[in-house]
N, C-alpha and C positions, 0 to 999 in steps of 0.2 A: 550220501557220502559214507564210505566204510567206517571212518573213524568217529562218526557222530555217536553211534551206540556206545562205543568204548568211553568216549568223553562224558556221556550222560551217566554212565555207570559210575565213573570216578567221581563225578559231581554229586551223585546221590549218596555215595559212601562218605564223602567229606562233609556233607551238609549237616549242620547241627541244629538248625531251626527250619521249619517248613517255609517254603517259598511259594507265593501266589503264582498261578499259572501265567498271568500277564507279565510277571517279573522274571520268568525263567529265560535263560539264554538259548537262542535257537541254534547256535553254532553254525552260522553261515560261513562261507570262506573268509569274510572279513574279520571273523572272530578268532581266527587262528593267526599265529605268527607267520611271517613270510616263509621261513624255513619249513615249518610243519605243513603249511598250506600246499606246497608243491608235492608233498608226500601223500596227503589225504584227499585232495580234491581231484576228481576224475575229469578228464577232458577239459573243456573250456568253461566249467562252472563259474570260476572266479571272474572270467570276462563277462559272463551273462549277468552276474550280480553287479559288476561295475556299471553295465548299461542300465540296469534297473535303478541303481543308486543315482546315476545322472538324471534319469527321468524324475525321480523323487525330489532331487534338488530343484529342478526347474518347476515342478508342481508346487513346491513349498514357496518359491519366490513369487509365483503367480498368485498364490493364496495371500501372501503378505501384501502384494500390490493391491489386490481387491480389498483387503481389510483397511489399508491406508486410505483408499478412496472413500470407502464407507465411513471411516472415522472423520474424515474432513467434512463430508456432507452432514453427518450427524452433529458435529461440533457447530457448524454454521446454523443448522436448524435449531439447536438448543439456544444459541446466542440470539438469534434474530426472530424466531417464530414462537418459542414457548413462553407461556405466561402462567405462573402459578407453581407452587411447590410440587404438587403431584405430577404435573407434566414434566417438569425439569428432572424430578427424581427418576421417572421412567426413562427419559432420554439418557440420563447418566448411567442407568443400569444397562441400557443397550450399548453404550460406549464401552463400558467395562467388559461386557461380554465379547465384543469384537476385539478389544485389546487382548483379552485372554486367548482368543483364537489366533491372533497375529503372533503373540509370543510363543504359542505352541508350535506354529509353523516355523518360527525362527529357530527354536530348539531342534525341530525335525530337520531343518536344512543343515544345521551344524552337525548333527549325528550322521546324516548321510554323507556329508563332506568328509568327516573323519574316516568313515568306512572307505570312501574313495581314495583317501590318502594312503590307507593300508593296502588297498587292492592295486592301485596304479599310481604310485608316487612319481611326481614329476610329469604327469601326463598333460596332454594339450587341454584337457577339460579345465585346468586351473586358470586359463586365461580369462574365461567368463565367470566361472564359479569361484569367486574370491572368498577369502575368510570374511565372515559376517560379523561386524562390530555393532554394538548397540546404536552408535551414531549413524550407521547406514540405514537403519529402519526408519525412514522418514517419507513424507509425501512430497509432492512436487512443488508445494508452496514455497515461493521465493527461490526456486531453482535458477541457476545461473545459465542463461541462454546467451547467444551472441549479441543480442540487442540490449542486454542488461548492462548499462554503463553507469549505474548509480555511484555517486561519490561517497566517501567514507562517512560524511555527516548525515547522509540520508538513511534509507532503510537498509542499505548495504546489499551485498551479494551473498548467495548461499550456493554451495556446490550441489549439483544434482547427484543424488546417490547412484552408485553403479547398479543398484538393484533395478532401476528403471531402464538401464541401458543394455541389458543382455539381449542377445539375438532372439531368444524365445519370448522375451517380454515386449516385442515390437508389433503386437497385434493392432487391429484397427482401434480398439478401445484405448490402448496406451498412446497411439499416435494422436488420437483426438484429444486426449488429456494434454499431450505435449503442445498441441496447437493452442489450447486454451491458456496454458501457463505461459507460452511464448507471448501471447497477446497481452496478458496481465503484466508480464515483465516489460514489454514495450510501453505499456501505459504508465508504469511506474517511472520508466526512464524519461518519457516525454513530460510527465508531471514534474519531475525534478528539474528539468531544463526550464520549464515555465516558472516554477517557484524561484529558481536562481535569478531569472530576469527580474521578477518582482523584487527580490531582495536587493539587487543592484540599484534599483530605483529608490528603494527605501533607504539604502545606505547613502545615497546622494542627498535625499531630502532631510534626513534626520539631523545632520550637523547644522544645516541652515536653520532648522526650527529651533535647535538648542541655542544657537547664537542670537536669534531674534528674541528668545525668551530672556536671555541675559541682558540684552540691550533694553528690553521693555522695563525690566526692574531697575536698571540704571536710571532710566528716565523718570522713575517714580521716587527718586531720593528726595527731591525738593517738592514739597506740597504747595499747591497754588491757593489753598484755603487760608486766608489771612486771619480767620477767626481762631485758628488753632494756636495753642500756647507753644512756647519754645521747647518745653519738655516733650510734648506730643510730636512736634516736628523732628526732634532728635530721635525719638523712638521709630518714627517712620523711616528716617534715613538709615538707621541701623538695620531695621528689618529688610528694607529694600536692598541694602548692600549684602546682607546675608543671603537673600534669595538669588541675587545676581551671581554671587560666588558659587552657590549650589549648582546653578545652570552651567556656569563655566566649568566646574569640575565634571559635570555630566558629559560635557562636550569632550573633555580630555580623555575620560574613560572610554567614550565611544570611539574616539580615534584609535585607541589602542586595540579595541576589539575589531575595528575595521581592518587593521593590518592582518589579523588572523583570518578574517573572511577572504581577503585577497589571496592568501596562500592556499586556502581550500578551494576557492572558486577558480581553478585554472581553466583555461578555455578547453572545451570538449567539442569534438566534431560530431554533429548529430548524424547518426546512421539511419538513413531513410530507406535502406534496401529492404526488400520483401523476400522472405524465404518461402519459395513456392512449395516446398515440402510441407511446411507448417501451416501456411495461410492460403494455399492454393484452393481453387474451387473444387468442390467435391465432384 
């Protein structure tokens, strides 16, 4: 571009301290203001850079997805397979290396997207290439799929990050990951339904048990042993009355907690549908 040499000369004159080569500005079209860009950029150079920037954004997203999958695998390996300080330290070092690579690609995505905003503000690319927040850089663990109907008291739901939903991110490996996570999500849902049924039965049996315990202690107030003195019998009656009262109070407290459980355990319709896209035969 004709204006680059002039811009470099101005920058050299204004510079007071030396700048490393890797830190120097290349003065691509995105480095100029929109008014100056139209005057110094020949032909469709700005459009070409915009296409390159979009490709870089998609590459950065793919690299982040790869890093997240690797991090999840390494975390599982360190938790379940490693034994000993040395092995765990090496696993942790590998995790930190991949985290640094993921963070580098996140910064790379943000830089390329800022360049796109300058080159093509309001373009259609913004539909998929959204602003990247730190909370968006996650793996698929706990992602919210259609089958995931866990209640608030359970493991809960987690929104699947848009990073995994871009069109360029729907390759075979990502689709396979979605299938695995969908099955895990379904398993969590069915496990919750199973546990809630067990809880219903426990909630039915517990008050009966507490009542029987209280009655059992009530029946022990009068000792049948005639050899005991009156003072011993009085102590037995007092202790049995105390224990009966304790179990009665336990029953009252349990009934209050049972009301909360009934509010949480609202009837849920079990979704037995199968998503052919996720669990269909290969």
